[in-house]
C-alpha positions in Angstrom: -41.9 -80.7 -42.1 -43.5 -83.6 -44.0 -41.0 -85.8 -45.9 -41.7 -87.1 -49.4 -41.7 -90.6 -47.9 -44.6 -89.7 -45.6 -46.6 -88.2 -48.6 -45.9 -91.4 -50.6 -47.2 -93.5 -47.7 -50.4 -91.5 -47.6 -50.9 -92.1 -51.3 -50.2 -95.9 -51.0 -52.2 -96.5 -47.9 -54.6 -93.6 -47.3 -56.9 -95.7 -45.0 -54.2 -96.5 -42.5 -55.6 -95.1 -39.3 -52.3 -93.9 -37.9 -51.5 -92.1 -41.1 -55.0 -90.6 -41.2 -54.5 -89.3 -37.7 -51.1 -87.8 -38.5 -52.6 -86.2 -41.6 -55.4 -84.6 -39.6 -52.9 -83.2 -37.1 -50.8 -81.9 -39.9 -53.7 -80.1 -41.5 -54.8 -78.6 -38.2 -51.2 -77.4 -37.6 -51.0 -76.0 -41.1 -54.4 -74.2 -40.7 -53.3 -72.8 -37.3 -50.1 -71.5 -38.9 -51.9 -69.9 -41.8 -54.4 -68.3 -39.4 -51.6 -67.0 -37.2 -49.8 -65.5 -40.2 -53.0 -63.8 -41.4 -53.9 -62.0 -38.2 
């Protein structure tokens, strides 16, 4: 899962490209998990 530390990093430095990429991957994974659970 995502640690509190990672969430804090996103809030402190939301424009960091690596963090943005990680967040996108996380959202995609979360969406896929939600869709899988729904079907």
